C-alpha positions as a Markdown table, in Angstrom:
| # | Residue | x | y | z |
|---|---|---|---|---|
| 1 | Unk | 0.1 | 0.1 | -0.1 |
| 2 | Unk | 1.3 | 3.2 | -1.2 |
| 3 | Unk | 2.5 | 5.4 | 2.0 |
| 4 | Unk | 0.5 | 8.6 | 1.8 |
| 5 | Unk | 2.4 | 12.0 | 2.9 |
| 6 | Unk | 1.3 | 13.0 | 7.1 |
| 7 | Unk | 1.3 | 16.5 | 6.8 |
| 8 | Unk | -1.8 | 16.6 | 7.8 |
| 9 | Unk | -1.6 | 13.8 | 10.5 |
| 10 | Unk | 0.7 | 16.3 | 12.0 |
| 11 | Unk | -1.8 | 19.1 | 12.1 |
| 12 | Unk | -4.5 | 17.5 | 13.6 |
| 13 | Unk | -2.1 | 15.6 | 16.4 |
| 14 | Unk | -0.7 | 19.2 | 17.1 |
| 15 | Unk | -4.7 | 20.4 | 17.8 |
| 16 | Unk | -5.1 | 17.6 | 19.7 |
| 17 | Unk | -2.7 | 18.3 | 22.6 |
| 18 | Unk | -3.9 | 19.2 | 26.3 |
| 19 | Unk | -3.3 | 22.3 | 28.6 |
| 20 | Unk | -2.2 | 22.4 | 31.7 |
| 21 | Unk | -3.3 | 24.5 | 34.7 |
| 22 | Unk | -1.4 | 27.3 | 35.7 |
| 23 | Unk | -0.6 | 28.3 | 39.3 |
| 24 | Unk | 2.0 | 31.7 | 40.2 |
| 25 | Unk | 3.1 | 31.5 | 44.0 |
| 26 | Unk | 17.4 | 50.5 | 29.3 |
| 27 | Unk | 16.3 | 47.7 | 26.7 |
| 28 | Unk | 14.3 | 49.1 | 23.8 |
| 29 | Unk | 12.2 | 47.3 | 21.4 |
| 30 | Unk | 13.2 | 47.5 | 17.2 |
| 31 | Unk | 11.4 | 50.9 | 16.8 |
| 32 | Unk | 11.6 | 49.7 | 12.7 |
| 33 | Unk | 8.5 | 47.4 | 13.7 |
| 34 | Unk | 7.3 | 48.4 | 17.1 |
| 35 | Unk | 6.3 | 52.1 | 16.1 |
| 36 | Unk | 4.7 | 50.9 | 13.0 |
| 37 | Unk | 2.2 | 48.9 | 15.1 |
| 38 | Unk | 1.1 | 51.7 | 16.3 |
| 39 | Unk | 1.8 | 50.7 | 19.9 |
| 40 | Unk | 1.3 | 52.7 | 23.2 |
| 41 | Unk | 4.4 | 50.8 | 24.5 |
| 42 | Unk | 4.4 | 53.0 | 27.7 |
| 43 | Unk | 0.8 | 51.9 | 28.0 |
| 44 | Unk | 2.1 | 48.3 | 27.7 |
| 45 | Unk | 4.5 | 48.5 | 30.2 |
| 46 | Unk | 2.0 | 50.3 | 32.8 |
| 47 | Unk | -0.4 | 47.6 | 32.1 |
| 48 | Unk | 2.6 | 44.8 | 32.9 |
| 49 | Unk | 3.7 | 46.9 | 36.1 |
| 50 | Unk | 0.0 | 46.9 | 37.2 |
| 51 | Unk | 0.0 | 43.0 | 37.0 |
| 52 | Unk | 3.5 | 42.9 | 38.5 |
| 53 | Unk | 2.5 | 45.0 | 41.3 |
| 54 | Unk | -1.1 | 42.8 | 42.3 |
| 55 | Unk | 1.7 | 40.9 | 43.9 |
| 56 | Unk | 2.9 | 43.1 | 46.0 |
| 57 | Unk | 1.3 | 41.7 | 48.9 |
| 58 | Unk | 3.2 | 38.8 | 49.0 |
| 59 | Unk | 6.5 | 39.3 | 47.5 |
| 60 | Unk | 9.3 | 41.7 | 46.8 |
| 61 | Unk | 8.5 | 43.3 | 43.3 |
| 62 | Unk | 11.0 | 45.0 | 41.2 |
| 63 | Unk | 11.8 | 46.5 | 38.2 |
| 64 | Unk | 14.5 | 45.5 | 36.0 |
| 65 | Unk | 16.9 | 47.0 | 33.3 |
| 66 | Unk | 17.1 | 43.4 | 32.4 |
| 67 | Unk | 16.5 | 39.6 | 33.0 |
| 68 | Unk | 18.0 | 36.5 | 30.9 |
| 69 | Unk | 15.5 | 36.0 | 27.7 |
| 70 | Unk | 17.1 | 33.3 | 26.4 |
| 71 | Unk | 14.0 | 30.7 | 27.3 |
| 72 | Unk | 12.2 | 33.2 | 25.2 |
| 73 | Unk | 14.6 | 33.2 | 22.6 |
| 74 | Unk | 15.0 | 29.7 | 22.2 |
| 75 | Unk | 11.1 | 28.9 | 22.4 |
| 76 | Unk | 10.8 | 31.1 | 18.8 |
| 77 | Unk | 13.4 | 29.6 | 17.4 |
| 78 | Unk | 12.2 | 26.1 | 17.8 |
| 79 | Unk | 8.7 | 27.4 | 17.0 |
| 80 | Unk | 10.2 | 28.5 | 13.3 |
| 81 | Unk | 12.6 | 25.9 | 12.8 |
| 82 | Unk | 12.0 | 23.8 | 9.6 |
| 83 | Unk | 10.4 | 20.4 | 9.9 |
| 84 | Unk | 12.9 | 17.4 | 9.7 |
| 85 | Unk | 12.1 | 14.0 | 7.3 |
| 86 | Unk | 11.8 | 12.3 | 10.5 |
| 87 | Unk | 8.8 | 14.9 | 11.6 |
| 88 | Unk | 6.6 | 14.5 | 8.4 |
| 89 | Unk | 7.2 | 10.4 | 8.4 |
| 90 | Unk | 6.2 | 10.2 | 12.5 |
| 91 | Unk | 3.2 | 12.9 | 11.7 |
| 92 | Unk | 4.6 | 14.2 | 15.1 |
| 93 | Unk | 6.4 | 17.7 | 15.9 |
| 94 | Unk | 9.9 | 17.7 | 18.1 |
| 95 | Unk | 7.9 | 20.8 | 20.3 |
| 96 | Unk | 6.4 | 20.7 | 23.5 |
| 97 | Unk | 3.3 | 22.9 | 23.8 |
| 98 | Unk | 2.0 | 21.4 | 27.1 |
| 99 | Unk | 4.6 | 23.2 | 29.6 |
| 100 | Unk | 3.6 | 26.3 | 28.5 |
| 101 | Unk | 0.4 | 27.8 | 29.7 |
| 102 | Unk | -1.8 | 30.0 | 27.2 |
| 103 | Unk | -5.4 | 30.2 | 25.9 |
| 104 | Unk | -6.6 | 27.5 | 23.7 |
| 105 | Unk | -7.1 | 29.9 | 20.9 |
| 106 | Unk | -3.4 | 31.3 | 20.7 |
| 107 | Unk | -1.7 | 27.8 | 21.5 |
| 108 | Unk | -3.7 | 26.5 | 18.3 |
| 109 | Unk | -2.3 | 29.4 | 16.1 |
| 110 | Unk | 1.1 | 28.7 | 17.2 |
| 111 | Unk | 0.7 | 25.0 | 16.5 |
| 112 | Unk | -0.4 | 25.6 | 13.3 |
| 113 | Unk | 2.9 | 28.0 | 12.7 |
| 114 | Unk | 4.7 | 25.3 | 13.9 |
| 115 | Unk | 3.9 | 23.1 | 11.5 |
| 116 | Unk | 3.8 | 25.6 | 8.3 |
| 117 | Unk | 6.1 | 28.3 | 9.1 |
| 118 | Unk | 9.5 | 26.9 | 8.9 |
| 119 | Unk | 9.6 | 25.1 | 5.6 |
| 120 | Unk | 7.5 | 28.4 | 4.0 |
| 121 | Unk | 10.2 | 30.9 | 5.2 |
| 122 | Unk | 8.6 | 32.3 | 8.3 |
| 123 | Unk | 10.9 | 33.4 | 11.2 |
| 124 | Unk | 10.4 | 35.7 | 14.4 |
| 125 | Unk | 12.2 | 37.1 | 17.1 |
| 126 | Unk | 10.8 | 38.7 | 20.6 |
| 127 | Unk | 12.0 | 42.0 | 21.2 |
| 128 | Unk | 11.3 | 42.5 | 25.2 |
| 129 | Unk | 10.4 | 46.2 | 26.0 |
| 130 | Unk | 9.9 | 45.6 | 30.1 |
| 131 | Unk | 11.4 | 43.3 | 33.3 |
| 132 | Unk | 9.9 | 42.5 | 36.4 |
| 133 | Unk | 10.9 | 40.2 | 39.1 |
| 134 | Unk | 8.7 | 38.5 | 41.6 |
| 135 | Unk | 9.9 | 37.2 | 44.6 |
| 136 | Unk | 13.3 | 34.9 | 44.1 |
| 137 | Unk | 12.6 | 33.2 | 40.5 |
| 138 | Unk | 9.8 | 34.7 | 39.2 |
| 139 | Unk | 9.8 | 37.0 | 36.5 |
| 140 | Unk | 7.3 | 38.9 | 34.0 |
| 141 | Unk | 8.6 | 39.8 | 30.7 |
| 142 | Unk | 6.8 | 42.1 | 28.2 |
| 143 | Unk | 7.2 | 42.9 | 24.7 |
| 144 | Unk | 6.8 | 42.1 | 20.9 |
| 145 | Unk | 7.3 | 39.5 | 18.6 |
| 146 | Unk | 9.1 | 41.0 | 14.7 |
| 147 | Unk | 8.0 | 38.3 | 12.1 |
| 148 | Unk | 9.7 | 38.7 | 8.9 |
| 149 | Unk | 8.9 | 36.3 | 5.7 |
| 150 | Unk | 11.5 | 35.1 | 3.1 |
| 151 | Unk | 8.3 | 35.2 | 0.2 |
| 152 | Unk | 5.9 | 38.5 | 0.5 |
| 153 | Unk | 3.3 | 36.7 | -1.1 |
| 154 | Unk | 1.9 | 33.7 | 0.7 |
| 155 | Unk | 1.1 | 32.2 | -2.3 |
| 156 | Unk | 5.0 | 32.0 | -3.1 |
| 157 | Unk | 5.7 | 30.8 | 0.7 |
| 158 | Unk | 3.2 | 28.0 | -0.1 |
| 159 | Unk | 5.2 | 26.6 | -2.9 |
| 160 | Unk | 8.4 | 26.7 | -1.0 |
| 161 | Unk | 6.7 | 24.4 | 1.4 |
| 162 | Unk | 5.7 | 22.2 | -1.2 |
| 163 | Unk | 9.2 | 22.2 | -2.8 |
| 164 | Unk | 10.7 | 21.2 | 0.6 |
| 165 | Unk | 8.0 | 18.6 | 1.4 |
| 166 | Unk | 8.9 | 16.6 | -2.1 |
| 167 | Unk | 12.3 | 17.3 | -1.9 |
| 168 | Unk | 12.5 | 15.4 | 1.4 |
| 169 | Unk | 10.2 | 12.6 | 1.3 |
| 170 | Unk | 10.5 | 12.1 | -2.6 |
| 171 | Unk | 6.6 | 11.9 | -2.7 |
| 172 | Unk | 4.3 | 13.9 | -4.7 |
| 173 | Unk | 1.6 | 15.8 | -2.5 |
| 174 | Unk | -1.7 | 15.2 | -3.9 |
| 175 | Unk | -3.4 | 17.9 | -5.4 |
| 176 | Unk | -6.3 | 18.2 | -2.5 |
| 177 | Unk | -3.9 | 18.2 | -0.1 |
| 178 | Unk | -1.9 | 21.2 | -2.1 |
| 179 | Unk | -5.4 | 23.1 | -2.4 |
| 180 | Unk | -5.7 | 22.5 | 1.8 |
| 181 | Unk | -2.4 | 23.5 | 2.1 |
| 182 | Unk | -2.8 | 26.8 | 0.4 |
| 183 | Unk | -5.7 | 27.8 | 2.6 |
| 184 | Unk | -3.5 | 27.0 | 5.4 |
| 185 | Unk | -0.8 | 29.4 | 4.5 |
| 186 | Unk | -2.8 | 32.1 | 3.0 |
| 187 | Unk | -4.5 | 31.7 | 6.7 |
| 188 | Unk | -0.4 | 32.1 | 8.8 |
| 189 | Unk | -0.1 | 34.7 | 6.9 |
| 190 | Unk | -2.8 | 36.8 | 8.0 |
| 191 | Unk | -1.9 | 35.6 | 11.4 |
| 192 | Unk | 1.9 | 36.8 | 11.4 |
| 193 | Unk | 0.6 | 40.5 | 9.9 |
| 194 | Unk | -1.8 | 41.0 | 12.4 |
| 195 | Unk | -0.3 | 39.4 | 15.6 |
| 196 | Unk | 0.7 | 42.9 | 17.1 |
| 197 | Unk | -0.1 | 41.9 | 20.2 |
| 198 | Unk | 1.7 | 42.9 | 23.6 |
| 199 | Unk | 3.1 | 39.6 | 24.9 |
| 200 | Unk | 3.8 | 39.1 | 28.2 |
| 201 | Unk | 6.1 | 35.8 | 29.5 |
| 202 | Unk | 5.5 | 34.3 | 32.9 |
| 203 | Unk | 9.0 | 33.0 | 33.7 |
| 204 | Unk | 9.8 | 29.9 | 36.7 |
| 205 | Unk | 13.5 | 29.3 | 37.4 |
| 206 | Unk | 14.3 | 31.4 | 34.0 |
| 207 | Unk | 12.0 | 28.8 | 32.1 |
| 208 | Unk | 8.9 | 29.8 | 30.6 |
| 209 | Unk | 5.4 | 28.7 | 32.5 |
| 210 | Unk | 3.4 | 31.4 | 31.1 |
| 211 | Unk | 2.4 | 33.4 | 27.6 |
| 212 | Unk | -0.4 | 36.4 | 27.6 |
| 213 | Unk | -1.6 | 38.4 | 25.3 |
| 214 | Unk | -2.6 | 41.8 | 26.3 |
| 215 | Unk | -6.0 | 42.7 | 25.0 |
């Protein structure tokens, strides 16, 4: 029986992952993209400070000039890393969404980004704007995600994805699958263009515990 490419089994698996519960016990952004978003950076920082200050009854809260963001950088680096042949064959990506709390809606978007983003030429970098330390091992870091695209046109990004998959698997992607992939890459491109929210990362012992979006 001819082996069928498992691209969409990856998407199905990714959207079935469960989420876990969550308990809480002078860096400047890249102005070239933050200013184009029309953000009031001061208001976003004040919003983050309000969250941090809500814990002052129990913990010492301090605003810091810098807190190590390597776990956040690694998160986006792995998120947009191109799928390997083993991931395509197994129908499962090498990325664990379970250990980071976030809304289901945003989690589903990131799953789609993981499956399609890397091979379609998309990249992302986190630009922090504010840092707060709570107690001894809890940190809140706020900032924005700067997305970049190898191909401005989503149709070109889609074609790059198809070519990459076929080169790795040595199998022809069926026509019906191509149509669905084109739709998904267009959705992904729209997500990236419109995802301008202020992101808040909760770090515990330097590791990401939660990811929140300012409304």
